[in-house]
PLY file of the C-alpha trace (Angstrom):
ply
format ascii 1.0
element vertex 454
property float x
property float y
property float z
element edge 453
property int vertex1
property int vertex2
end_header
2.98 -5.66 5.10
3.40 -3.63 1.96
6.62 -1.73 1.31
9.20 0.16 0.65
12.35 -0.49 2.25
15.84 0.41 1.62
17.35 -0.43 -1.74
20.42 -2.32 -0.63
21.00 -5.88 -1.03
22.05 -7.85 2.09
22.93 -11.62 1.99
23.25 -13.65 5.03
24.26 -17.34 5.12
22.94 -19.90 7.88
25.31 -23.20 8.06
25.27 -25.92 10.52
27.75 -26.06 13.05
30.01 -28.72 11.20
29.31 -27.15 7.76
31.93 -24.92 6.07
31.07 -21.76 4.13
30.38 -22.65 0.64
28.95 -20.83 -2.53
25.18 -21.52 -2.75
23.68 -21.78 -6.20
19.95 -21.21 -7.20
17.40 -23.67 -6.61
17.02 -25.05 -10.08
20.65 -25.85 -10.64
21.75 -26.88 -7.02
21.55 -30.44 -6.34
23.54 -30.25 -2.91
27.08 -30.40 -1.68
29.54 -33.14 -2.11
29.04 -33.99 1.76
25.38 -34.49 1.08
24.28 -31.30 2.50
21.16 -29.85 0.71
21.55 -26.00 0.08
18.52 -24.07 0.24
17.64 -20.28 -0.84
15.18 -18.21 1.06
14.22 -14.71 -0.01
12.53 -11.83 1.75
11.98 -8.01 1.03
12.08 -6.34 4.51
15.40 -5.38 5.99
14.05 -4.71 9.44
12.77 -8.34 9.79
16.12 -9.84 8.20
17.93 -10.34 11.50
14.76 -11.80 13.15
14.37 -14.36 10.26
18.17 -15.04 10.19
17.79 -16.26 13.65
14.81 -18.71 12.65
16.91 -19.93 9.83
19.86 -20.42 12.34
17.72 -22.38 14.71
16.27 -24.55 11.71
19.63 -25.33 10.40
20.86 -26.18 13.80
17.84 -28.78 14.21
18.52 -30.03 10.68
22.38 -30.38 10.21
21.79 -31.79 6.75
20.34 -28.51 5.41
22.05 -25.19 4.82
19.92 -22.08 4.15
21.12 -18.59 2.36
18.88 -15.67 3.15
18.54 -13.05 0.80
17.04 -9.60 1.24
16.18 -7.14 -1.42
14.05 -4.03 -1.16
10.40 -4.34 -2.31
10.38 -3.27 -5.93
13.65 -5.00 -6.79
12.50 -7.94 -4.88
9.45 -8.46 -7.31
11.64 -7.72 -10.32
14.02 -10.14 -9.39
11.54 -12.82 -8.49
9.93 -12.37 -11.89
12.84 -12.94 -13.82
14.03 -16.03 -11.53
10.67 -17.73 -11.83
10.66 -17.21 -15.69
14.33 -18.66 -15.78
13.69 -21.34 -13.36
16.20 -19.91 -11.06
13.89 -18.80 -8.24
14.61 -19.29 -4.50
13.32 -22.47 -3.19
11.47 -20.56 -0.21
10.29 -16.89 -0.51
8.02 -14.30 1.18
4.77 -13.83 -0.63
2.07 -11.08 -0.72
-1.45 -12.04 -0.93
-1.83 -9.65 -4.11
0.86 -11.55 -5.81
0.21 -15.24 -5.10
-2.94 -15.72 -7.41
-0.99 -15.05 -10.60
1.97 -17.12 -9.44
-0.39 -20.25 -8.47
-1.98 -19.82 -11.92
1.07 -20.11 -13.50
1.99 -23.04 -11.64
4.91 -21.58 -9.88
4.09 -22.26 -6.32
3.78 -25.70 -4.52
0.89 -26.93 -2.68
1.69 -27.00 1.11
-1.51 -28.72 1.89
-0.11 -32.18 1.90
2.71 -31.30 3.99
0.55 -29.24 6.41
-1.64 -32.57 6.72
1.22 -34.77 7.35
2.85 -32.58 9.90
-0.58 -32.05 11.56
-0.14 -28.33 11.70
-2.91 -26.65 13.82
-4.39 -24.08 11.23
-6.51 -22.46 14.33
-3.36 -21.17 15.86
-3.13 -18.20 13.42
-5.04 -15.01 13.50
-8.61 -15.39 12.10
-8.53 -15.02 8.29
-4.97 -15.23 7.74
-4.56 -18.90 7.00
-7.66 -18.89 4.68
-6.15 -16.23 2.55
-3.41 -18.71 1.17
-5.91 -21.33 -0.01
-7.19 -21.44 -3.67
-9.10 -24.25 -5.27
-8.23 -26.41 -2.26
-4.42 -26.13 -2.65
-2.44 -23.88 0.24
0.17 -21.82 -1.24
1.71 -20.41 2.18
1.85 -20.25 5.79
1.18 -17.14 7.63
3.92 -15.53 8.92
2.82 -12.09 10.25
-0.11 -9.72 10.29
-0.26 -5.98 10.02
-2.93 -3.03 10.49
-3.04 0.55 9.79
-3.00 3.44 12.47
-2.09 7.16 12.87
1.67 8.06 13.10
1.68 11.53 14.90
4.36 13.85 15.94
3.80 14.14 19.79
5.68 17.58 19.99
3.55 19.18 17.45
0.36 18.04 19.27
1.93 19.45 22.37
2.66 22.62 20.84
-0.98 22.86 19.68
-2.22 22.04 22.93
-3.99 18.84 21.80
-4.10 15.71 24.10
-2.65 12.63 22.53
-4.93 10.61 24.06
-8.00 12.58 22.21
-6.88 11.18 18.87
-8.11 7.70 19.73
-11.84 9.11 20.04
-11.77 11.22 16.80
-14.63 10.76 14.26
-14.64 11.05 10.43
-17.22 11.47 7.79
-16.66 12.49 4.26
-19.00 15.43 4.38
-17.19 17.63 6.71
-14.44 15.30 8.03
-15.54 15.36 11.65
-13.45 16.04 14.57
-10.58 14.32 12.64
-10.51 17.11 10.09
-10.63 19.64 12.85
-7.39 18.07 14.48
-5.75 18.05 10.76
-6.56 21.81 10.61
-5.11 22.72 13.95
-1.87 21.01 13.19
-1.58 22.56 9.88
0.66 25.87 10.23
1.69 28.36 7.45
4.82 30.19 7.42
3.37 32.74 9.83
2.33 30.36 12.36
-1.42 30.55 11.58
-3.30 27.12 11.79
-5.92 25.97 9.44
-8.69 27.24 11.71
-7.39 30.88 11.81
-8.88 33.50 9.50
-5.29 34.52 8.59
-4.50 30.99 7.57
-2.55 31.20 4.41
-2.69 27.77 2.32
-0.39 28.77 -0.18
2.49 29.24 2.13
2.58 26.05 4.43
5.30 25.24 6.88
3.76 22.07 8.27
1.04 20.06 6.81
-1.47 18.42 9.45
-1.67 15.21 7.29
0.02 13.02 4.92
-2.23 10.14 3.46
-1.12 9.37 0.06
0.84 6.87 -2.09
1.18 7.26 -5.74
-0.44 4.87 -8.13
-2.01 3.13 -4.91
-5.26 1.17 -6.23
-5.77 -0.71 -2.99
-5.29 2.35 -0.47
-3.77 -0.14 2.19
-2.31 2.70 4.24
-4.72 5.44 3.45
-7.98 5.66 1.45
-8.90 1.88 1.80
-9.43 2.39 5.64
-11.62 5.52 5.50
-13.61 4.11 2.50
-14.29 0.92 4.47
-15.45 2.91 7.42
-17.82 4.74 5.12
-19.47 1.44 3.95
-17.13 0.59 0.81
-16.48 -3.00 0.19
-13.62 -3.72 -2.62
-15.59 -6.94 -3.87
-18.57 -8.97 -3.66
-16.64 -11.54 -1.62
-13.04 -11.91 -0.43
-10.83 -13.83 -1.42
-11.46 -14.34 -5.00
-14.37 -11.90 -5.84
-14.74 -11.12 -9.41
-16.70 -7.89 -9.14
-14.99 -4.83 -7.78
-16.93 -1.86 -6.23
-14.62 0.98 -7.58
-17.75 2.96 -8.84
-19.50 3.02 -5.46
-20.60 6.26 -4.14
-19.07 5.62 -0.80
-15.57 5.41 -2.51
-16.27 8.48 -4.53
-17.22 10.47 -1.45
-14.18 9.29 0.44
-11.90 10.39 -2.32
-13.59 13.60 -2.73
-12.94 14.24 1.06
-9.31 13.59 0.68
-9.11 16.05 -2.39
-11.08 18.58 -0.33
-8.41 18.60 2.58
-5.63 18.98 -0.28
-7.42 21.95 -1.51
-7.72 23.43 1.80
-3.93 23.19 2.59
-4.22 20.88 5.21
-2.76 17.68 3.38
0.54 17.49 1.63
-0.37 17.67 -1.99
0.90 14.89 -4.19
3.00 17.15 -6.42
4.94 18.35 -3.29
5.46 14.52 -2.29
8.90 14.37 -4.33
11.38 11.33 -3.45
10.95 11.69 0.22
8.67 9.05 2.03
6.32 9.27 5.05
9.19 8.46 7.33
11.29 11.20 6.27
8.40 13.90 5.97
7.01 13.06 9.36
10.27 12.85 11.38
11.45 16.06 9.73
8.26 18.21 10.73
7.15 18.63 7.25
3.93 16.87 8.22
2.46 16.36 11.67
0.40 12.98 10.90
0.53 10.00 8.66
-1.48 6.93 8.33
0.67 4.22 7.89
1.16 0.13 8.71
2.46 -1.41 11.85
5.49 -2.65 9.89
6.69 0.94 9.99
6.74 1.35 13.80
10.58 0.96 14.07
11.38 3.22 11.10
9.43 6.13 12.36
10.70 5.99 16.09
14.22 5.49 14.99
13.99 8.58 12.81
12.31 10.59 15.64
11.55 9.53 18.95
8.71 12.11 19.43
6.50 9.77 16.97
3.72 8.02 18.61
0.80 6.14 17.41
-2.86 6.56 17.79
-6.23 4.48 16.38
-7.62 5.78 13.05
-10.86 7.86 13.38
-14.40 6.22 13.67
-16.39 6.45 10.52
-20.04 6.17 9.87
-19.64 2.47 9.70
-17.21 2.36 12.63
-13.55 2.36 12.74
-11.95 0.05 9.99
-8.22 -0.92 9.39
-7.04 -3.21 6.56
-5.81 -6.44 7.88
-3.04 -8.11 5.86
-0.45 -10.79 6.57
2.60 -12.23 4.50
3.36 -15.92 3.98
6.32 -18.08 3.02
5.77 -20.00 -0.22
7.63 -22.94 -1.83
8.68 -22.52 -5.70
7.26 -25.49 -7.63
10.64 -25.81 -9.32
12.80 -26.35 -6.34
14.85 -29.31 -6.42
14.40 -30.19 -2.86
10.51 -30.08 -2.39
10.89 -31.98 1.12
13.44 -29.74 2.53
11.90 -26.60 1.34
8.56 -27.67 2.72
10.12 -28.24 5.90
11.53 -24.83 5.98
8.50 -22.98 5.18
6.78 -25.11 7.95
9.24 -23.86 10.35
8.79 -20.47 9.54
5.12 -20.49 10.12
5.78 -22.56 13.53
5.37 -21.19 17.02
9.04 -21.68 17.64
10.00 -19.36 14.78
7.13 -16.86 15.29
7.65 -16.66 19.18
11.49 -15.83 18.17
10.56 -13.12 15.84
8.12 -11.71 18.29
10.74 -11.27 20.96
12.67 -9.08 18.24
10.03 -6.30 18.10
9.79 -6.02 14.29
6.46 -7.31 13.58
3.37 -8.87 14.86
3.77 -12.76 14.11
0.40 -14.47 12.65
0.27 -16.77 15.54
-1.90 -15.26 18.12
-0.11 -16.86 21.26
3.06 -14.46 20.27
0.87 -11.29 20.35
1.73 -10.71 24.13
5.55 -11.41 23.47
5.56 -8.89 20.45
3.79 -6.14 22.36
6.35 -6.52 25.44
9.16 -6.54 23.14
8.10 -3.22 21.52
7.32 -1.43 24.79
10.68 -2.62 26.15
13.03 -1.89 23.37
16.30 -0.60 24.73
16.92 2.18 22.24
13.28 3.62 21.37
10.42 1.87 23.35
7.32 1.75 21.25
3.65 1.54 22.49
2.05 -0.68 19.71
-1.56 -0.56 21.38
-3.04 1.12 18.42
-2.27 -1.42 16.05
-3.01 -4.57 18.10
-6.19 -3.04 19.70
-7.50 -2.47 16.22
-6.52 -6.00 15.15
-8.48 -7.19 18.11
-11.64 -4.96 17.91
-14.82 -6.65 16.83
-15.62 -5.81 12.92
-12.61 -3.56 13.15
-10.80 -4.95 10.47
-11.16 -5.64 6.66
-8.94 -8.16 4.75
-6.87 -7.06 2.19
-8.57 -7.83 -1.11
-7.34 -10.97 -3.10
-8.30 -11.48 -6.54
-7.04 -12.41 -9.93
-5.49 -9.69 -12.19
-4.44 -7.90 -9.03
-1.52 -6.07 -10.89
-3.72 -4.64 -13.55
-6.58 -3.81 -11.07
-3.94 -1.65 -9.06
-2.77 -0.04 -12.09
-6.09 0.93 -13.33
-7.66 2.18 -10.19
-4.25 3.82 -9.08
-4.28 5.90 -11.97
-7.80 7.02 -11.56
-7.36 7.71 -7.93
-4.20 9.59 -8.64
-6.13 11.83 -10.99
-8.82 12.35 -8.38
-6.22 13.29 -5.54
-4.35 15.69 -7.82
-7.67 17.37 -8.89
-7.47 16.72 -12.69
-10.60 14.32 -12.42
-13.76 14.37 -10.55
-14.38 11.25 -8.49
-17.38 9.73 -9.66
-16.67 9.74 -13.39
-13.03 8.71 -12.99
-14.10 5.82 -11.00
-16.89 4.82 -13.28
-14.39 4.70 -16.29
-11.99 2.53 -13.97
-14.52 0.10 -13.08
-15.51 -0.20 -16.58
-11.71 -1.41 -17.51
-11.52 -3.48 -14.42
-14.76 -5.28 -15.38
-13.36 -6.34 -18.77
-10.42 -7.99 -16.72
-13.07 -10.45 -15.36
-14.94 -10.83 -18.81
-17.85 -8.55 -17.62
0 1
1 2
2 3
3 4
4 5
5 6
6 7
7 8
8 9
9 10
10 11
11 12
12 13
13 14
14 15
15 16
16 17
17 18
18 19
19 20
20 21
21 22
22 23
23 24
24 25
25 26
26 27
27 28
28 29
29 30
30 31
31 32
32 33
33 34
34 35
35 36
36 37
37 38
38 39
39 40
40 41
41 42
42 43
43 44
44 45
45 46
46 47
47 48
48 49
49 50
50 51
51 52
52 53
53 54
54 55
55 56
56 57
57 58
58 59
59 60
60 61
61 62
62 63
63 64
64 65
65 66
66 67
67 68
68 69
69 70
70 71
71 72
72 73
73 74
74 75
75 76
76 77
77 78
78 79
79 80
80 81
81 82
82 83
83 84
84 85
85 86
86 87
87 88
88 89
89 90
90 91
91 92
92 93
93 94
94 95
95 96
96 97
97 98
98 99
99 100
100 101
101 102
102 103
103 104
104 105
105 106
106 107
107 108
108 109
109 110
110 111
111 112
112 113
113 114
114 115
115 116
116 117
117 118
118 119
119 120
120 121
121 122
122 123
123 124
124 125
125 126
126 127
127 128
128 129
129 130
130 131
131 132
132 133
133 134
134 135
135 136
136 137
137 138
138 139
139 140
140 141
141 142
142 143
143 144
144 145
145 146
146 147
147 148
148 149
149 150
150 151
151 152
152 153
153 154
154 155
155 156
156 157
157 158
158 159
159 160
160 161
161 162
162 163
163 164
164 165
165 166
166 167
167 168
168 169
169 170
170 171
171 172
172 173
173 174
174 175
175 176
176 177
177 178
178 179
179 180
180 181
181 182
182 183
183 184
184 185
185 186
186 187
187 188
188 189
189 190
190 191
191 192
192 193
193 194
194 195
195 196
196 197
197 198
198 199
199 200
200 201
201 202
202 203
203 204
204 205
205 206
206 207
207 208
208 209
209 210
210 211
211 212
212 213
213 214
214 215
215 216
216 217
217 218
218 219
219 220
220 221
221 222
222 223
223 224
224 225
225 226
226 227
227 228
228 229
229 230
230 231
231 232
232 233
233 234
234 235
235 236
236 237
237 238
238 239
239 240
240 241
241 242
242 243
243 244
244 245
245 246
246 247
247 248
248 249
249 250
250 251
251 252
252 253
253 254
254 255
255 256
256 257
257 258
258 259
259 260
260 261
261 262
262 263
263 264
264 265
265 266
266 267
267 268
268 269
269 270
270 271
271 272
272 273
273 274
274 275
275 276
276 277
277 278
278 279
279 280
280 281
281 282
282 283
283 284
284 285
285 286
286 287
287 288
288 289
289 290
290 291
291 292
292 293
293 294
294 295
295 296
296 297
297 298
298 299
299 300
300 301
301 302
302 303
303 304
304 305
305 306
306 307
307 308
308 309
309 310
310 311
311 312
312 313
313 314
314 315
315 316
316 317
317 318
318 319
319 320
320 321
321 322
322 323
323 324
324 325
325 326
326 327
327 328
328 329
329 330
330 331
331 332
332 333
333 334
334 335
335 336
336 337
337 338
338 339
339 340
340 341
341 342
342 343
343 344
344 345
345 346
346 347
347 348
348 349
349 350
350 351
351 352
352 353
353 354
354 355
355 356
356 357
357 358
358 359
359 360
360 361
361 362
362 363
363 364
364 365
365 366
366 367
367 368
368 369
369 370
370 371
371 372
372 373
373 374
374 375
375 376
376 377
377 378
378 379
379 380
380 381
381 382
382 383
383 384
384 385
385 386
386 387
387 388
388 389
389 390
390 391
391 392
392 393
393 394
394 395
395 396
396 397
397 398
398 399
399 400
400 401
401 402
402 403
403 404
404 405
405 406
406 407
407 408
408 409
409 410
410 411
411 412
412 413
413 414
414 415
415 416
416 417
417 418
418 419
419 420
420 421
421 422
422 423
423 424
424 425
425 426
426 427
427 428
428 429
429 430
430 431
431 432
432 433
433 434
434 435
435 436
436 437
437 438
438 439
439 440
440 441
441 442
442 443
443 444
444 445
445 446
446 447
447 448
448 449
449 450
450 451
451 452
452 453
């Protein structure tokens, strides 16, 4: 999962049946209550997942009456701002949701507890998790989280707009893409793009300067890893982020496969088929797709509920097949324990519970995310399909995850924040048309090389 949720702060408190409500302090200064109850803080950023994990915490507290847990949710940007401050001041939550791009730096600063001894003592079955997820959290023999979920990328589309264009939704799963002419994928993008006179992108009368509906939105500003857009297409064109993953030290941003991919993205902007970055404004993909300003958007499985709640006509299809096959980035979050916690034993116990079948099956039944434990897949799929408000068919995401060689792990390296900034600035310039792809990427690569002493 990536980002970006509502900016509100929600706080829920889970208490044992016999424990009265109490103020819970930060981990560094909380030595427990007078009655002997240990008070833990657990933080996460996804508001959609908050109720599901609150139910897990409630169950945990019921099983452990000597522990209380306060759950705090803050949106992505503010979450990391808060956590950075709290880690520096020694007031970080005991347990918190972590991202693979963030934990290497936290581990290097000795801010995360090694969970491997607790995992070994509890005899946690690491084979229960989807392949690749558990290994992502291990560095130098130390384990810094247990996997809690996974996500893939697919194509969100407005089914009514496809109907208006006489495009069979099922055909989206069979589209092809290449960076030279865009393949059948670009043709569909063009057909779904309409100017203000009703001409689509294939019409000789099409006016690209006066667009009513763009066929595609596939862009996030400052995105140096391209999880929801360019990363998937570049991978399907033969691009690899690093020489190994996790913890490679040689990025490949100067590869021709990436330059060709980004040049294609710029070309569909120039043709008037894709929403230009300068017109993005403050609206996000959910608002733009649900309001009809764009017809399709590449995005992650964590956004399924947001899309369908905004517009029941939004459905999901697989990404197109590229020269090297269909590829989707696969990522997963984990729950880490703060190294400065006053209650390491209890915090570890909570972290292991959050990564357990009991919790993940419960989360799966809430239809908010795909849990990391594979046995919960079927439960999650049925929960999405049987939602009482807006049923969702998540097949595009789960089938992509299960497709042989169909996924690429999110890159995990040192200096991720700096890499993202350098590469993101270069890619922004390419998509905006202010720089050509190859020289911009070559310059970025030189800067990134210097981070790794190359």
